[in-house]
KOLROVEX-499617 format. One record per residue (C-alpha): residue in one letter; x, y, z. Coordinates in steps of 0.25 Angstrom, whole numbers, plus 5000, padded with zeros to 4 digits. Example, Ala and Ser with C-alpha at 12.3 -4.5 7.8 and 13.67 -1.06 7.14 Angstrom:
<atoms>
a504949825031;s505549965029;
</atoms>
This chain:
<atoms>
m487450265101;n486250335094;k486950465097;s488250435090;l488650535080;v488950485066;s489750565056;i489450545041;i490550595032;v490150635018;p491350665008;i490850744996;y491450784983;n490550844972;g489350764977;e488250874975;k487350774968;y487350674980;i487650744993;l486250784997;k485750644996;c486950595004;l486750705015;n485250685016;s485450535019;l486350575030;v485550685037;n484350595036;q484950485044;t484050425054;y485250435064;k485450585067;n486750605074;i487650615062;e488650715057;i488750725042;i490150775037;v490150815023;v491550835017;n491650905004;d492850864996;g492950994988;s491750974979;i491551064968;d490051044966;n488951084975;s489150984986;l489651074997;s488551164995;l487551054996;v488250995009;k488251135016;e486751155013;m486451015019;a487351055031;l486551175034;k485251095035;n485950985043;n486851015055;n487550875055;i488150895041;k489650945042;v490350995030;i491850995027;d492251065014;k493651035009;i494551024996;n494450904988;t495350794993;g494650664990;v493650574997;s494650515008;d495050655013;t493650695013;r493150585021;n494250605031;a493850745033;g492450695037;i493150595047;d493950705053;m492650785056;a491750675060;s491350675075;g490450555075;e490550425082;f490350355069;l490650395055;m490150365041;f490450405026;v489450435016;d489850485002;a489150604996;d488550534985;d487950414994;w486950415005;i486550325016;e485250265021;k484550355032;e484750245043;t486150215040;v486750295052;q485750245062;e485950095058;c487450115059;v487350185073;q486450075078;n487349955073;v488750005075;g488749965090;n490149935095;c490649915080;d491650005074;a490850025061;v489549985053;r489649935039;f488349945030;l487949915016;e487850005004;y487050024992;i487650064979;i486950164970;d487350184955;d486550194942;g485750064946;p484850024957;l485250024972;k486249914975;l486849854988;v488349854987;s488849714987;c489449675001;k489849555009;y488949615020;n487649625012;n486549535017;t487249495029;p486749515043;d487149645051;r488349605059;i489649645067;t490949605061;n492349635063;s493149735055;n494049635049;e492949565042;v492549705035;f494049735033;e494149605025;d492849615018;l493349755013;i494649695008;k493949585001;n492949674994;d491749605001;i491249745005;q491349885000;g492449965005;h491550095007;s491850175019;f490350225018;c489750095022;f490350105036;f489950175049;y491150195057;k491550215071;s492250355070;s493250325081;i493950215074;i494150305062;k494650425070;q495450355080;n496250275069;n496350395060;i495650315049;r495450405036;f495250385021;n496550385014;k496750515006;r497650444996;l496650344992;v495650384981;y494950244980;c494550144990;e494850245002;d493650185009;i494250045009;v495550095016;f494750175026;l493850055029;l495049965031;n495750065040;f494450075048;l494249925049;n495649905054;k495249985066;c493849935070;n493349805075;n491849775072;i490949825061;k489449815060;l488949765047;l487549815042;n486849745031;k486149875027;p486449965015;f486450105021;y487450175011;n487050214997;y488250224988;f488150304975;k489050264964;g488650364954;n489450484958;s490350534947;n491250594958;s491550454963;a493050414964;t492750304954;s492050374943;s493150404933;i494250324926;e495250424932;n494750394946;i494750244943;i496250254939;r496550334951;n495750244960;l496450114955;k497850184956;t497450204971;l497350054973;p498750014977;l498650124988;i497350074993;r497949934994;n499149985002;e498250075011;v497349955014;i498449855016;d499149945026;t497949935035;f498149785037;s499049725048;k500249655043;d499649515046;k498449545037;k499049615026;n499349495016;a497949445019;y497249575016;i498149605003;k497549474998;m496149525000;y496449664996;d497249654983;p496049574976;s495149684980;v496049794974;l496049704961;r494549704961;i494549854962;i495549864950;r494749764941;h493449834945;y493949974940;y494649924928;g493349844924;i492449954927;f493150084922;l494250034913;k493849914905;d493050004895;l494150104892;p494750104878;f495950014878;a497050114877;e496350194889;f496150064897;k497650024895;k498150164899;t497250174911;v497550034916;a499050054914;q498950184922;i498250114934;n499249994933;q500450084936;e499850104950;l499249964952;m500449884946;n501149854960;f499749814965;f499549714954;k501049664955;n500949634970;l499749554969;n499949404972;i499349364958;i499349214962;d498149244972;y497249284960;n496449204950;l496749204935;t495749324933;w496449414942;k497849374937;i497449414923;f496949554929;i498149574937;n499149534927;s498449614916;n498749734925;i500149704928;k500549674914;n499749784908;r498949694899;f497849794896;w497049704886;v497049584895;l496549674906;l495449744898;i494949604893;y494949554907;l494149674912;k493149664901;i492949514904;y492849544919;k491749644918;l491049554908;k491049444918;k490549534929;r489349584920;l489049434917;r488949394932;k488049514934;s487049474923;
</atoms>
C-alpha cells in the first residue's frame, strides 16, 4: 500500500497569486509517490509560466494547457490523465497539510474513499468548517450515511475533502458535469457515493480552503445570478442519481437544501442592493426558479419558509426584502 501512486489534480485559472503556495504544499508531502496534474484553464495571467517553472524542478508535476472551458471540464481533463490508484483534488488557491496524503493512504484500507475535514481561510482567523463529523472519532461508515449527510447539508459538498479510489471514478465514468456552473462538486460526489460502499471518516483538518480569491465562481453579482439560475438543473441532476424507491425521500431532503442556498445568496449578495435593482435582479432569477418554487409541497414548510416561498412566487419584492433583512439581523444576533 505504501507504494500506491496518488494523483492530485489542480485546476487553475488566473491563480498566479496562489499557485506556488499550493504546489509547494503538494511537492513537500511526506508521502512521495504522487503525481501532480496541473490543468491550466486558459489563464491570461502568469499562472502557466509559474507552473512550468515548478515542473522543471519537480518531475512529478505534469502540466495540461487548454482553452478556457470552466472548472468542471478542467477537472475532467485531470481525471483523464491521472494514472494513480487514488485521486485527490486541490484548488489552485488552496493548500493541504504536509501529512495529508500519508494519512489518507494509511487509513483507506479496504474503503473506497477517505473523507477529512477542512479549515476555511478568509479575512479573519483560521476557522474549522462546521461539519457533522467534527469532534467525532475516526470511523468507517457506509456511503449511504455520507450521501444523506450531503443532501441534508450536515457536511460540506466539496470534492476536495475526499481521497478517492480511482477505479470507481474511471470504471463508472464519473465526471464533473460541464453544464453546471455551481455545486458541480455535490453532483460529482453523489454520483461517486452511489457507486461505492464504505468510507473512512478522519476527524483531522487537512485541507486549507481559501475564500478570498476574486476569481471564485461566487465573487460577483453576475455570477450569483448565474449560479442561482443553475439550481433547477442541479436539482434534476441530483434527483436523477437516485433509484426510484428513494427519489421522493431524497426530494424532501434536497429541496430544503436548495431553499437554504437561495436564501443564503439573496441574504448575502442581494439584500443591500437599491430596491429597483433588487426587484429587477430577483425577477430575473425567479424566471428560472419559478417552476422549482411552484412544485414545492408548501405544507411541508413552516410559516417562515412559506413567507419566503410565496414572496418569490407572487413577486412580492418588498415583503421579500424585509424578510431578508430580518433574517440576517436574527443571524447576527444569534452570533453576538
